C-alpha positions as CSV (number, residue, x, y, z in Angstrom):
1,M,35.5,26.0,77.2
2,N,35.1,26.1,73.4
3,T,31.4,25.8,72.7
4,F,29.2,26.5,69.7
5,T,25.9,25.4,68.2
6,L,24.9,24.3,64.6
7,Q,21.3,24.6,63.7
8,S,19.6,23.2,60.5
9,N,18.0,20.0,59.3
10,I,19.8,17.1,60.9
11,V,20.1,13.7,59.1
12,N,20.0,10.7,61.4
13,I,21.2,8.0,59.1
14,I,20.7,5.1,61.5
15,K,17.1,6.0,62.5
16,K,16.4,7.0,58.9
17,E,14.9,10.3,60.0
18,I,15.5,14.0,59.1
19,F,14.4,16.8,61.5
20,F,15.1,20.5,62.2
21,G,17.3,20.9,65.2
22,S,20.4,22.1,66.9
23,I,23.7,20.4,67.7
24,E,25.7,21.7,70.8
25,I,29.5,21.1,70.3
26,T,31.9,21.5,73.2
27,E,35.6,20.9,73.1
28,G,35.3,19.1,69.9
29,K,32.5,16.7,70.8
30,I,28.8,16.7,70.3
31,R,27.4,17.4,73.7
32,K,23.7,17.5,72.9
33,I,21.4,17.1,69.8
34,I,18.0,18.9,70.2
35,H,15.0,18.0,68.1
36,E,13.1,21.2,67.3
37,G,10.6,20.1,64.8
38,P,10.0,18.6,61.4
39,E,12.4,19.1,58.4
40,R,12.3,22.7,57.1
41,K,12.5,23.3,53.3
42,G,15.0,25.8,52.2
43,Q,17.5,25.0,55.2
44,N,20.8,23.3,55.0
45,Y,21.4,19.7,56.1
46,I,23.9,18.5,58.8
47,L,25.1,15.0,58.4
48,P,28.2,12.9,59.3
49,G,31.3,13.5,57.2
50,F,32.1,11.4,54.1
51,I,34.7,8.6,54.2
52,D,36.7,7.2,51.2
53,S,36.8,3.5,52.1
54,H,39.8,2.6,50.1
55,V,42.3,5.0,48.6
56,H,46.0,5.1,47.8
57,I,46.8,8.7,48.7
58,E,50.0,8.5,46.8
59,S,48.1,8.3,43.6
60,S,46.8,11.8,44.2
61,M,50.5,12.9,43.8
62,L,50.0,14.7,47.1
63,V,51.3,13.9,50.6
64,P,48.5,13.0,53.1
65,S,48.4,16.6,54.6
66,E,47.8,18.1,51.2
67,F,45.3,15.4,50.1
68,A,43.4,16.4,53.3
69,R,43.4,20.1,52.3
70,L,41.7,19.3,49.1
71,A,39.4,16.5,50.3
72,V,37.8,18.4,53.2
73,V,36.3,21.0,50.8
74,H,34.1,18.2,49.5
75,G,33.0,17.0,52.9
76,T,35.6,14.1,53.3
77,V,36.6,13.8,56.9
78,G,38.6,10.6,56.7
79,T,40.0,7.9,54.5
80,I,40.9,4.2,54.6
81,S,44.4,4.7,53.2
82,D,46.6,1.8,51.9
83,P,50.2,3.1,51.9
84,H,51.1,0.2,49.4
85,E,52.5,2.5,46.8
86,I,55.2,4.2,49.0
87,A,55.9,0.8,50.8
88,N,56.9,-0.7,47.5
89,V,59.5,2.1,47.0
90,C,60.7,2.8,50.6
91,G,59.4,-0.1,52.7
92,M,58.6,0.5,56.4
93,D,60.1,4.0,56.3
94,G,57.6,4.9,53.6
95,V,54.7,3.8,55.7
96,K,55.9,5.6,58.7
97,F,56.4,8.8,56.5
98,M,52.6,8.6,55.5
99,I,51.5,8.2,59.1
100,E,53.7,11.0,60.5
101,N,52.7,13.5,57.7
102,S,49.0,12.7,58.1
103,Q,49.2,13.6,61.8
104,T,50.3,17.2,61.0
105,V,46.7,18.2,60.0
106,P,43.2,17.8,61.4
107,F,42.0,14.8,59.2
108,K,41.3,11.3,60.0
109,C,43.6,9.1,57.8
110,T,43.2,5.4,58.8
111,F,46.2,3.4,57.5
112,G,46.6,-0.3,56.7
113,A,49.5,-2.5,56.8
114,P,50.5,-3.3,53.2
115,S,50.1,-7.0,52.4
116,C,51.8,-7.4,49.2
117,V,55.2,-5.7,49.0
118,P,56.4,-6.5,46.6
119,A,53.1,-7.2,44.7
120,T,54.6,-10.1,42.8
121,I,57.9,-11.8,42.3
122,F,57.8,-11.0,38.5
123,E,58.9,-7.3,39.0
124,T,61.5,-5.3,40.7
125,A,60.5,-3.2,43.7
126,G,62.4,-1.1,46.1
127,A,61.5,-2.9,49.3
128,A,59.9,-6.1,50.8
129,L,57.6,-6.4,53.8
130,L,57.7,-9.9,55.2
131,S,55.2,-11.3,57.5
132,E,57.2,-10.2,60.6
133,D,57.2,-6.6,59.2
134,V,53.5,-6.7,58.7
135,D,53.0,-8.0,62.3
136,Q,55.0,-5.1,63.6
137,L,52.8,-2.7,61.6
138,L,49.6,-4.3,62.7
139,A,50.7,-4.0,66.3
140,L,50.6,-0.1,65.9
141,P,47.5,1.8,67.0
142,E,47.6,3.9,63.8
143,I,47.3,0.7,61.7
144,K,43.7,-0.4,61.6
145,Y,43.6,-3.2,59.0
146,L,45.6,-5.4,56.7
147,S,45.6,-3.8,53.2
148,E,44.3,-5.4,50.1
149,M,45.5,-9.0,49.8
150,M,46.3,-9.0,46.0
151,N,47.9,-12.3,46.1
152,F,44.6,-14.2,46.0
153,P,46.5,-17.3,44.3
154,G,48.6,-17.2,47.6
155,V,45.4,-17.3,49.7
156,L,43.8,-20.0,47.6
157,N,47.0,-22.1,47.8
158,D,47.7,-21.5,51.5
159,D,51.0,-19.8,50.9
160,E,52.8,-19.8,54.2
161,E,53.8,-16.0,54.1
162,V,50.4,-14.9,53.0
163,M,48.6,-16.9,55.7
164,K,50.9,-15.6,58.4
165,K,50.0,-12.0,57.4
166,I,46.2,-12.9,57.6
167,A,46.8,-14.6,61.0
168,S,48.5,-11.4,62.3
169,A,45.5,-9.4,61.3
170,K,43.2,-11.8,63.1
171,K,45.5,-11.8,66.2
172,Y,45.0,-8.0,66.5
173,N,41.3,-8.2,65.6
174,K,41.8,-6.1,62.6
175,P,39.9,-6.6,59.3
176,V,41.6,-7.8,56.1
177,D,41.0,-6.1,52.7
178,G,40.6,-8.0,49.5
179,H,41.6,-7.7,45.9
180,A,40.3,-10.5,43.6
181,P,39.1,-9.3,40.3
182,G,36.9,-11.8,38.6
183,L,37.1,-14.4,41.3
184,M,33.7,-16.2,41.7
185,G,32.1,-19.4,43.0
186,D,33.9,-21.9,45.2
187,L,37.3,-20.0,44.7
188,A,35.7,-16.8,45.9
189,K,34.2,-18.6,48.9
190,K,37.5,-20.1,49.9
191,Y,39.3,-16.6,49.5
192,I,36.5,-15.0,51.7
193,D,36.6,-17.9,54.2
194,A,40.3,-17.2,54.8
195,G,39.3,-14.0,56.5
196,I,39.0,-11.6,53.6
197,S,36.3,-9.0,54.3
198,T,36.0,-6.5,51.4
199,D,36.6,-6.2,47.6
200,H,36.9,-3.1,45.5
201,E,37.7,-4.9,42.3
202,C,34.3,-6.0,41.1
203,F,33.7,-5.2,37.4
204,T,30.2,-6.7,37.1
205,K,27.1,-6.9,39.2
206,E,27.2,-10.7,38.9
207,E,30.6,-10.8,40.4
208,A,29.6,-8.4,43.3
209,L,26.4,-10.4,44.0
210,D,28.4,-13.6,44.2
211,K,30.9,-12.2,46.7
212,L,28.0,-10.5,48.8
213,K,26.4,-14.0,49.0
214,F,29.4,-15.3,50.7
215,G,29.5,-12.5,53.3
216,M,32.0,-10.1,51.6
217,K,31.5,-6.3,51.7
218,I,31.6,-4.6,48.3
219,L,33.2,-1.2,47.6
220,I,31.9,0.8,44.6
221,R,35.0,2.2,43.1
222,E,35.0,5.3,41.0
223,G,38.5,6.7,40.6
224,S,40.3,8.6,37.9
225,A,41.0,5.4,35.9
226,A,38.8,2.5,37.1
227,K,35.1,3.4,37.1
228,N,32.7,0.7,38.4
229,F,29.9,2.9,39.7
230,E,27.5,2.3,36.8
231,A,28.0,-1.4,36.9
232,L,27.4,-1.8,40.6
233,I,25.1,1.1,42.0
234,D,21.9,-0.7,41.6
235,L,23.0,-3.3,44.2
236,M,22.7,-0.4,46.7
237,H,18.9,-0.9,46.7
238,D,19.1,-4.2,48.6
239,H,22.7,-4.4,49.8
240,S,23.5,-1.0,51.3
241,D,24.4,-2.5,54.7
242,N,27.3,-4.2,53.1
243,M,28.6,-1.6,50.6
244,M,30.8,1.5,50.6
245,F,32.2,4.0,48.3
246,C,35.8,4.5,47.3
247,S,38.1,6.1,44.8
248,D,41.1,3.7,45.0
249,D,43.3,6.0,42.9
250,K,42.3,9.6,42.3
251,H,44.5,12.2,40.6
252,P,45.0,15.7,41.9
253,D,42.9,17.4,39.3
254,S,39.8,15.2,39.9
255,L,40.3,15.5,43.7
256,A,40.1,19.3,43.3
257,E,36.8,19.0,41.6
258,G,35.1,16.5,44.0
259,H,35.2,13.3,46.0
260,I,32.7,11.1,47.7
261,N,30.1,13.9,47.5
262,Q,30.0,13.4,43.7
263,L,29.1,9.7,44.1
264,C,26.3,10.5,46.5
265,A,24.9,12.9,44.1
266,R,25.1,10.4,41.2
267,A,23.4,7.7,43.3
268,V,20.5,10.0,44.1
269,K,20.1,10.5,40.4
270,K,19.9,6.8,40.0
271,G,16.9,6.6,42.5
272,I,18.8,5.0,45.4
273,N,17.2,5.7,48.8
274,I,19.1,8.7,50.6
275,F,19.6,6.7,53.8
276,N,21.2,3.8,51.8
277,I,23.5,6.2,50.1
278,L,24.6,7.9,53.3
279,K,25.0,4.6,55.2
280,A,27.6,3.6,52.6
281,A,29.2,6.9,52.4
282,C,29.4,7.9,56.1
283,I,28.6,5.0,58.5
284,N,29.8,1.5,57.0
285,P,33.5,2.5,56.8
286,V,33.6,3.8,60.3
287,E,32.0,0.7,61.7
288,H,33.9,-1.8,59.6
289,Y,37.4,-0.4,60.3
290,K,36.6,0.9,63.8
291,M,37.6,4.5,62.8
292,D,37.8,7.1,65.4
293,V,35.3,9.2,63.5
294,G,32.0,10.6,64.9
295,Q,28.7,9.5,63.4
296,L,26.5,12.5,64.5
297,K,25.6,11.1,67.9
298,E,25.8,12.5,71.4
299,G,29.3,12.0,72.8
300,D,30.8,11.5,69.4
301,H,33.7,13.7,67.9
302,A,32.0,16.5,65.9
303,D,33.1,15.2,62.5
304,C,30.3,16.5,60.5
305,I,29.4,18.5,57.3
306,V,26.7,21.0,56.3
307,V,25.3,20.6,52.7
308,K,22.9,22.8,50.8
309,D,20.6,19.9,49.9
310,L,20.5,16.0,49.7
311,I,20.6,16.0,45.9
312,E,23.8,17.7,44.7
313,F,25.6,17.6,48.1
314,E,27.3,21.0,47.7
315,V,29.3,21.2,50.9
316,T,29.2,24.6,52.7
317,E,31.0,23.6,56.0
318,T,33.2,20.7,57.2
319,Y,34.1,20.1,60.9
320,I,36.6,17.7,62.2
321,N,36.8,17.3,66.0
322,G,34.6,20.5,66.1
323,L,37.1,22.5,64.1
324,L,35.9,24.2,61.0
325,V,38.3,22.9,58.3
326,A,36.5,24.1,55.2
327,Q,33.9,26.5,54.2
328,K,32.2,27.3,50.9
329,G,35.0,25.8,48.7
330,E,37.9,27.1,50.8
331,S,40.2,24.8,52.9
332,F,41.3,26.1,56.3
333,I,43.9,23.4,56.6
334,N,47.3,25.1,56.2
335,P,50.1,23.7,54.1
336,K,52.7,21.8,56.0
337,P,56.3,21.3,54.8
338,A,57.0,17.7,53.8
339,G,60.4,16.0,53.9
340,I,61.9,14.1,51.0
341,I,62.1,10.3,51.0
342,N,63.0,8.4,47.9
343,Q,64.8,5.7,46.0
344,F,65.9,6.3,42.5
345,N,69.1,4.7,41.3
346,C,69.2,4.4,37.5
347,K,71.3,6.3,35.0
348,E,70.0,8.3,31.9
349,K,69.2,6.2,28.8
350,D,70.3,6.3,25.2
351,V,68.0,6.2,22.2
352,K,69.4,2.8,21.1
353,D,68.3,1.3,24.5
354,F,64.6,1.5,23.2
355,S,65.0,-0.4,20.0
356,V,63.2,-3.7,19.4
357,S,64.9,-6.1,16.9
358,F,62.6,-7.8,14.2
359,L,63.0,-11.6,14.6
360,N,60.8,-12.6,11.5
361,E,57.6,-12.5,13.7
362,K,54.4,-12.7,11.7
363,E,52.4,-11.5,14.7
364,I,53.3,-10.1,18.1
365,I,51.2,-9.7,21.2
366,A,50.1,-6.2,22.2
367,I,48.4,-4.7,25.2
368,E,45.0,-3.3,24.5
369,A,44.3,-0.5,27.0
370,L,40.6,0.1,27.9
371,D,39.5,3.5,28.9
372,G,38.1,3.6,32.5
373,Q,39.3,0.0,33.3
374,L,42.4,-1.4,34.9
375,I,42.0,-4.6,33.0
376,T,43.6,-4.9,29.6
377,N,43.0,-7.3,26.6
378,K,45.6,-9.3,24.8
379,K,45.6,-8.5,21.1
380,N,47.6,-10.1,18.2
381,I,48.9,-7.5,15.7
382,V,51.1,-7.5,12.6
383,P,54.4,-5.6,13.5
384,K,55.5,-2.6,11.6
385,V,59.1,-3.2,10.6
386,V,61.6,-0.4,9.6
387,N,65.3,-1.2,9.1
388,N,64.9,-4.6,10.7
389,E,63.4,-3.0,13.9
390,I,59.8,-3.2,15.1
391,V,58.6,0.4,15.5
392,S,55.4,2.1,16.6
393,D,52.6,2.0,14.0
394,L,50.8,5.3,14.3
395,Q,48.3,4.6,11.5
396,N,47.0,1.6,13.4
397,D,47.3,3.1,16.9
398,V,50.1,0.7,17.9
399,L,52.7,2.4,20.1
400,K,55.8,1.2,21.9
401,I,55.6,0.8,25.6
402,V,58.5,0.4,27.9
403,V,59.3,-0.2,31.6
404,V,62.6,1.1,32.9
405,N,63.9,-0.3,36.2
406,R,64.4,2.7,38.5
407,Y,66.2,0.9,41.5
408,H,69.3,-0.2,39.4
409,N,70.6,-0.2,35.9
410,A,69.0,-3.0,33.9
411,P,67.9,-3.7,30.3
412,I,64.7,-1.9,29.3
413,A,61.5,-4.1,29.0
414,K,59.8,-3.3,25.7
415,A,56.4,-4.2,24.2
416,F,53.6,-2.7,22.2
417,I,50.2,-1.2,23.2
418,T,47.1,-0.1,21.3
419,N,44.1,2.2,22.0
420,V,46.1,5.0,23.6
421,G,46.0,7.3,20.5
422,L,49.3,9.3,20.7
423,K,50.0,10.8,17.2
424,K,53.4,12.0,18.2
425,G,55.8,12.3,21.2
426,A,55.8,10.3,24.3
427,I,54.5,10.1,27.9
428,A,56.3,8.6,30.9
429,S,55.7,8.3,34.7
430,S,57.4,6.9,37.7
431,V,53.9,6.3,39.2
432,A,53.6,2.8,37.9
433,H,51.7,0.3,40.1
434,D,52.8,-1.5,42.0
435,S,56.6,-1.4,41.9
436,H,56.8,2.2,40.5
437,N,59.5,1.7,37.9
438,I,59.4,4.1,35.0
439,V,56.6,3.3,32.5
440,A,56.4,5.1,29.2
441,I,54.5,5.0,25.9
442,G,55.8,6.8,22.7
443,A,55.5,7.2,18.9
444,D,59.2,6.9,18.4
445,D,62.4,6.1,20.3
446,E,63.7,9.5,20.5
447,S,60.6,10.8,22.2
448,L,60.6,7.8,24.6
449,C,64.2,8.4,25.5
450,K,63.5,12.1,26.2
451,A,60.4,11.4,28.3
452,V,62.2,8.7,30.4
453,N,65.3,10.9,31.0
454,A,63.2,13.8,32.1
455,I,61.7,11.5,34.8
456,I,65.2,10.3,35.8
457,A,66.7,13.8,35.9
458,C,64.2,14.9,38.7
459,G,64.1,11.7,40.7
460,G,60.4,10.9,39.6
461,G,57.4,12.5,38.1
462,V,55.2,12.4,35.0
463,S,56.5,13.9,31.7
464,A,55.2,14.5,28.2
465,V,57.3,15.4,25.3
466,D,57.4,16.0,21.5
467,T,60.1,17.3,19.3
468,T,59.8,20.9,20.5
469,N,58.1,20.6,24.0
470,E,59.0,18.9,27.3
471,K,56.6,19.1,30.1
472,I,57.4,17.6,33.6
473,L,55.6,17.5,36.9
474,A,58.2,16.6,39.4
475,L,57.4,14.0,42.2
476,P,60.4,14.0,44.4
477,I,58.7,12.1,47.2
478,A,59.3,8.5,46.5
479,G,58.8,9.4,42.8
480,L,55.1,9.4,43.7
481,M,54.2,12.6,45.4
482,S,54.9,16.4,45.1
483,N,56.2,18.5,48.0
484,L,54.2,21.4,46.7
485,N,50.8,23.0,47.4
486,G,48.1,20.6,46.4
487,Y,46.1,23.1,44.3
488,E,49.3,24.1,42.4
489,V,50.0,20.3,41.7
490,A,46.4,20.0,40.5
491,K,46.9,22.9,38.2
492,A,50.2,21.6,36.8
493,Y,48.7,18.1,36.3
494,T,45.7,19.6,34.5
495,E,48.0,21.5,32.0
496,I,50.2,18.4,31.3
497,D,47.1,16.2,31.0
498,K,45.7,18.8,28.5
499,F,48.9,18.7,26.5
500,V,48.8,14.9,26.1
501,K,45.2,15.1,24.8
502,Q,45.2,18.1,22.7
503,D,48.8,18.2,21.4
504,L,49.9,14.6,21.5
505,G,46.5,13.2,20.5
506,S,45.4,10.7,23.2
507,H,41.8,10.0,23.4
508,L,42.0,8.4,26.9
509,S,40.0,10.2,29.6
510,A,43.0,9.9,32.0
511,P,46.1,9.0,30.0
512,F,48.6,9.1,33.0
513,M,46.3,7.1,35.2
514,T,45.8,4.6,32.5
515,L,49.6,4.5,31.9
516,S,50.3,4.0,35.6
517,F,48.4,0.7,35.5
518,M,50.1,-0.8,32.5
519,A,52.6,-2.5,34.8
520,L,50.1,-3.7,37.3
521,L,50.7,-7.5,36.9
522,V,47.8,-8.6,39.3
523,I,45.1,-7.2,37.1
524,P,44.4,-9.3,33.9
525,H,44.9,-9.9,31.1
526,V,48.4,-8.7,29.9
527,K,50.8,-6.1,31.3
528,L,54.5,-5.2,31.2
529,S,56.9,-5.3,34.0
530,D,60.5,-4.3,34.1
531,K,61.2,-8.0,33.4
532,G,59.0,-8.5,30.4
533,L,55.5,-8.9,28.9
534,F,53.3,-10.7,31.5
535,D,50.2,-12.9,31.2
536,G,48.0,-12.0,34.2
537,D,45.7,-14.8,33.7
538,N,48.4,-17.6,34.0
539,F,50.9,-15.6,36.0
540,T,53.7,-16.3,33.6
541,F,55.8,-14.2,31.2
542,I,55.0,-14.2,27.5
543,S,58.0,-15.1,25.4
């Protein structure tokens, strides 16, 4: 019988007490917790493992098994994972790929059934999941919830397909995740009353309080692009029972640096009660999603972590089902080979495909990117015209942005964007929420063409180019994920990110993450799909 004992300060989050004691673990479960006296200074602390309460693993550019290898080092033992990204590319097969790959390692990925594939009818995706498909997924024991219902207009207008998907979740007694940025008042109440239980899209304290009032649970999101921690963390003082932490989208370099442990440390510095913090980080997601994750109680799975203190949360050991999976910054989860699943069917482009004819416009609408936010602003600008074509205006930080249909050959959608800061060259990515066509921003058409063709040549990835350099991180799995070692991917991503900032001149904190959201039509105010410039407030194309 495999038995061992952990001895240190033990944190009982539910009873709000800390004491020195021992935990006897037998065959992966906690057999006994022994109280041996008061908390001892200078000793480590044992607590339940951290949970990321909403994440698209695909955005880490890693398959689930590799995501797990990096995450356990930071004390994360499980995730609430929405496979929405790969589902938009590969449909049901993509969801099953994620589940099967996650099961190759000791890590507790909890998956949802994607509710919005495609996300809208205003873009080209690689697949569609109808209500009957969603019902099939929700019937699976590995699927614990209905993923974020981004089609909040469909909920408010009682769209038949949308309501069937929500009804399926209720039939299987599984929660429904929300996604309703800016929705407040009576409309928010109607959305929540339909059965939507969470939201990770609140940008302001006022919006979050409004939704909490109607019974919704609020997720504090701090990812590589969208950062709402500062706006929402003070709510943890009074609403910790109904709050959780999540990353939503986290690139490999930032995952290598830290995860939910970082948010706990920041919350301590904000003066939040330690038990409120840990309830949101460790307990609430497990209870809300009925996760098969231990909570440091006798009879539970031994899913626990050891940290040096309750201030910085430096993780020294991580256990999942009683197995030591990480220690002192080293992951003990071995890399697993991942198969290739993809859908990429467009041909290389010519430079002339990227030109924009001047039609005597005095002003044009541009997308204004906002660093650290998914929302964008609509901005009127005077176009720069050369040889009867509208071109990038580097002096005023106005660049051309394009979206290239990756599923079949089609005309390229073109527009302009500001506040990206490129001084030369171009960047491109096949990680482009939610349909994952190719999105690119460039200083000139030659660079745009070069960056896009680099993506097409390897069946997906992120690229950055100028006249003399071409850098590419290939993502052959659905054009979203690498099949390489996660730490190697993190290193390669760090290098290409550095090139974009230092050599090409972007001032964005995460240029590729920001780029990936410029085609996300369900986030206001203006975005670009493969079919054209789109008004996210009125859900119509902009002529």
